[in-house]
C-alpha positions as CSV (number, residue, x, y, z in Angstrom):
1,M,8.9,-3.9,-12.5
2,T,11.3,-3.8,-9.6
3,E,11.0,-6.0,-6.7
4,P,11.0,-4.4,-3.5
5,L,13.9,-4.7,-1.1
6,Q,14.1,-6.7,1.9
7,Q,14.7,-4.6,5.0
8,D,14.5,-4.2,8.7
9,L,10.5,-3.3,8.9
10,D,9.4,-1.3,11.5
11,W,7.3,-2.5,14.1
12,D,3.4,-2.1,13.4
13,R,1.1,-0.9,16.1
14,D,-0.5,-4.4,16.5
15,E,2.8,-6.0,17.0
16,L,3.6,-3.2,19.5
17,I,0.3,-4.0,21.3
18,L,1.0,-7.9,21.5
19,A,4.8,-7.3,22.6
20,C,3.6,-4.8,25.3
21,D,0.9,-7.0,26.6
22,L,3.5,-9.9,26.8
23,V,5.5,-7.3,28.9
24,V,2.8,-6.2,31.1
25,R,1.6,-9.8,32.1
26,N,5.3,-10.4,33.1
27,D,5.4,-7.5,35.7
28,W,6.7,-4.9,33.0
29,R,10.1,-6.9,32.8
30,Q,11.8,-7.7,29.6
31,L,11.9,-11.1,28.7
32,P,15.0,-13.3,27.3
33,A,15.0,-14.8,23.8
34,T,14.8,-18.3,25.2
35,N,11.6,-17.7,27.2
36,P,8.7,-19.8,25.5
37,E,6.3,-16.9,25.3
38,V,8.9,-14.7,23.4
39,N,9.3,-17.9,20.9
40,E,5.7,-18.2,20.6
41,L,4.9,-14.6,20.1
42,S,8.0,-14.6,17.4
43,G,5.9,-17.2,15.5
44,F,2.7,-15.5,15.9
45,L,4.0,-12.1,14.3
46,R,5.7,-14.0,11.5
47,A,2.2,-15.5,10.6
48,L,0.4,-12.0,10.7
49,P,-0.4,-10.5,7.4
50,L,0.9,-7.0,8.3
51,H,4.4,-7.2,6.5
52,P,4.8,-8.4,2.7
53,A,6.9,-11.7,2.7
54,E,8.8,-10.5,0.0
55,R,10.3,-7.7,2.1
56,R,10.9,-9.6,5.0
57,L,14.6,-10.5,6.1
58,D,15.4,-14.1,7.3
59,H,15.6,-13.0,10.6
60,F,12.2,-11.1,10.7
61,R,10.6,-10.9,14.1
62,N,12.7,-13.7,15.4
63,P,13.0,-14.7,19.2
64,N,16.1,-12.3,19.5
65,G,14.1,-9.3,17.9
66,V,11.0,-9.9,19.9
67,A,13.4,-10.1,23.2
68,R,15.1,-6.8,22.3
69,K,11.5,-5.0,21.7
70,T,10.4,-6.1,25.2
71,A,13.7,-4.7,26.5
72,D,12.5,-1.4,24.5
73,I,9.0,-1.7,26.2
74,A,10.4,-2.3,29.9
75,T,13.1,0.4,30.0
76,N,10.8,3.2,28.3
77,R,8.2,2.8,30.9
78,P,8.2,5.9,33.0
79,G,9.9,5.3,36.1
80,Y,12.4,2.9,34.8
81,P,15.5,3.3,37.2
82,G,18.1,2.4,34.5
83,T,18.9,3.9,31.1
84,P,16.3,3.2,28.5
85,T,17.1,1.7,25.0
86,R,16.1,3.6,21.8
87,G,12.5,2.2,21.7
88,G,11.0,4.9,19.5
89,A,7.9,7.1,19.6
90,P,5.4,4.5,18.7
91,T,6.6,2.0,21.4
92,R,6.3,4.9,23.8
93,R,2.7,5.6,22.6
94,V,1.7,2.1,23.2
95,I,3.3,2.1,26.6
96,A,1.3,5.1,27.7
97,E,-1.9,3.4,26.4
98,F,-1.3,0.3,28.4
99,L,-0.4,2.4,31.6
100,A,-3.7,4.4,31.1
101,D,-6.2,1.5,30.5
102,P,-4.3,-1.9,31.0
103,A,-7.8,-3.9,30.8
104,R,-8.8,-2.3,27.3
105,M,-5.1,-2.8,25.8
106,H,-5.3,-6.5,27.1
107,Q,-8.7,-6.9,25.4
108,I,-7.4,-5.5,22.1
109,A,-4.2,-7.9,22.4
110,E,-6.7,-10.9,23.0
111,A,-8.8,-9.6,20.0
112,I,-6.0,-9.8,17.5
113,R,-4.9,-13.1,18.9
114,T,-8.5,-14.5,18.6
115,G,-8.9,-13.1,15.0
116,A,-5.7,-14.5,13.7
117,Q,-6.6,-18.0,15.3
118,D,-10.1,-18.0,13.7
119,D,-8.6,-17.2,10.3
120,G,-10.2,-13.6,10.6
121,F,-7.4,-11.7,9.2
122,A,-6.8,-14.2,6.4
123,S,-8.5,-11.5,3.6
124,L,-6.4,-8.8,5.1
125,T,-3.3,-9.1,3.1
126,A,-4.4,-6.6,0.7
127,P,-5.1,-2.9,1.3
128,V,-8.7,-2.0,2.1
129,E,-10.0,1.1,0.6
130,D,-10.4,4.2,3.0
131,E,-8.7,2.3,5.6
132,D,-8.0,4.6,8.6
133,E,-4.8,3.2,10.1
134,G,-4.8,5.9,12.8
135,V,-7.8,4.3,14.9
136,P,-6.2,3.2,17.9
137,E,-7.7,0.0,18.0
138,G,-4.9,-1.3,15.8
139,R,-4.6,-1.9,12.0
140,L,-5.6,-5.4,12.0
141,L,-8.9,-4.9,13.9
142,I,-10.0,-1.6,11.9
143,R,-9.5,-3.5,8.7
144,R,-11.4,-6.2,9.9
145,H,-14.1,-4.2,11.1
146,V,-14.2,-2.4,7.8
147,I,-14.7,-5.7,6.0
148,Y,-17.3,-6.9,8.4
149,E,-19.0,-3.3,7.5
150,R,-18.7,-3.9,3.8
151,N,-20.2,-7.3,3.9
152,R,-22.8,-6.9,0.9
153,S,-25.3,-9.6,2.1
154,L,-25.3,-7.9,5.8
155,R,-25.9,-4.5,4.4
156,Q,-28.5,-5.4,2.0
157,R,-30.4,-7.6,4.8
158,K,-30.1,-4.2,7.0
159,L,-31.5,-2.1,4.4
160,Q,-34.4,-4.5,3.6
161,A,-35.1,-4.6,7.3
162,V,-35.4,-0.7,7.5
163,L,-37.7,-0.3,4.4
164,K,-39.9,-3.1,5.5
165,A,-40.4,-1.2,8.8
166,D,-41.6,1.8,6.7
167,R,-38.6,3.8,7.4
168,S,-36.5,6.1,5.0
169,L,-32.6,5.2,4.4
170,A,-31.7,8.1,6.7
171,C,-28.6,8.5,9.1
172,E,-29.4,7.3,12.6
173,A,-27.5,9.9,13.9
174,C,-28.2,13.4,12.2
175,G,-31.0,12.1,9.9
176,F,-29.5,13.1,6.5
177,A,-30.9,11.1,3.6
178,F,-29.1,10.9,0.6
179,E,-32.1,10.7,-1.7
180,Q,-33.5,13.7,-0.4
181,T,-30.5,16.0,-1.2
182,Y,-29.2,14.1,-4.4
183,G,-32.5,12.8,-5.9
184,E,-32.1,9.6,-7.9
185,R,-28.5,9.6,-7.7
186,G,-28.6,9.2,-3.8
187,S,-31.3,6.6,-3.7
188,G,-30.4,3.5,-1.8
189,F,-27.2,5.1,-0.8
190,I,-26.3,4.9,3.1
191,E,-23.3,3.6,4.8
192,C,-23.6,0.3,7.3
193,H,-21.9,0.8,10.4
194,H,-21.0,-2.0,12.9
195,I,-21.8,-0.4,16.4
196,L,-19.7,-2.3,18.6
197,P,-16.1,-2.8,17.8
198,L,-15.5,-6.3,16.9
199,H,-13.0,-6.9,20.0
200,T,-15.7,-6.2,22.5
201,A,-18.8,-7.6,20.8
202,P,-20.1,-10.4,23.0
203,S,-21.0,-12.5,20.0
204,P,-18.7,-13.2,16.8
205,N,-22.1,-13.4,14.7
206,T,-23.2,-10.0,13.5
207,R,-26.9,-9.5,14.0
208,L,-28.9,-6.8,12.2
209,R,-29.6,-5.0,15.5
210,D,-25.7,-4.8,15.8
211,L,-25.6,-2.7,12.5
212,A,-26.6,1.2,12.0
213,L,-27.2,3.2,8.9
214,L,-25.0,6.2,8.7
215,C,-24.4,9.1,6.6
216,S,-20.6,9.3,5.6
217,N,-19.8,12.5,7.9
218,C,-21.3,10.9,10.9
219,H,-19.6,7.6,10.1
220,R,-16.1,9.4,10.1
221,M,-17.1,11.2,13.2
222,I,-17.7,7.7,14.9
223,H,-14.4,6.3,14.0
224,A,-12.3,9.5,14.5
225,R,-11.0,8.5,17.6
226,A,-11.5,5.9,20.6
227,P,-13.7,5.1,22.2
228,W,-15.9,5.0,19.4
229,L,-19.3,6.6,19.8
230,T,-22.7,4.8,19.4
231,P,-25.1,6.6,17.1
232,D,-27.2,7.6,19.9
233,E,-24.1,9.2,21.8
234,L,-23.1,11.0,18.4
235,R,-26.9,12.0,18.1
236,V,-26.6,13.8,21.4
237,L,-23.3,15.5,20.6
238,I,-25.1,16.7,17.2
239,Q,-27.9,17.9,19.3
240,D,-25.7,19.7,21.9
241,A,-23.8,21.2,19.2
242,G,-26.7,22.7,17.6
243,R,-28.3,24.3,20.8
244,A,-24.8,25.6,21.6
245,S,-24.8,27.6,18.3
246,Q,-28.1,29.1,18.6
């Protein structure tokens, strides 16, 4: 089997969020490679499980490269008086998001940092089935969220609590029950959703009331784009769409 070639790797969205957060905190000015925060971010990015180690060049995300990316961010900000560098479309998209909602983007950056410091991403080096890397929260956060949702013990406890309360395993947004439609094949089947995005949750410990049972369609619609809807909000959307079609 041929080993993957080492190469300069494109900046991942999560990396861009962290770099842009640094620039924003520096009043939208680029930082030099000698800056302590640039060196700290360089080490942090090298430790993240976003890029396979065997594909990285020796200078992967070194301080000079991080400093160059802060220059891309600073000079591609709309209204910059000089000539912008060739930062690329992903960089410009993250810049636009920071300009539109800096508080939320800072919160996401902090969540990425906290998750890594707590070893919250240690199990994320392997791909996650059905991972939606287009979710605006960032790849590490959505993968971490998916793993939380697929924690088997949590899911089983949630199902048992619903059944103990004499409720059916039906979607909390649209009411669809797999067993009613598919018979025995659908018995016990339902998806378990973490209601609050992990970077906004007030507690790191997931409680049963933090979970919702959803059919596959509603689960996808909630995750379709940020901000994520709650099951209650999606239920209202479904009802409104139903009334509009009558």
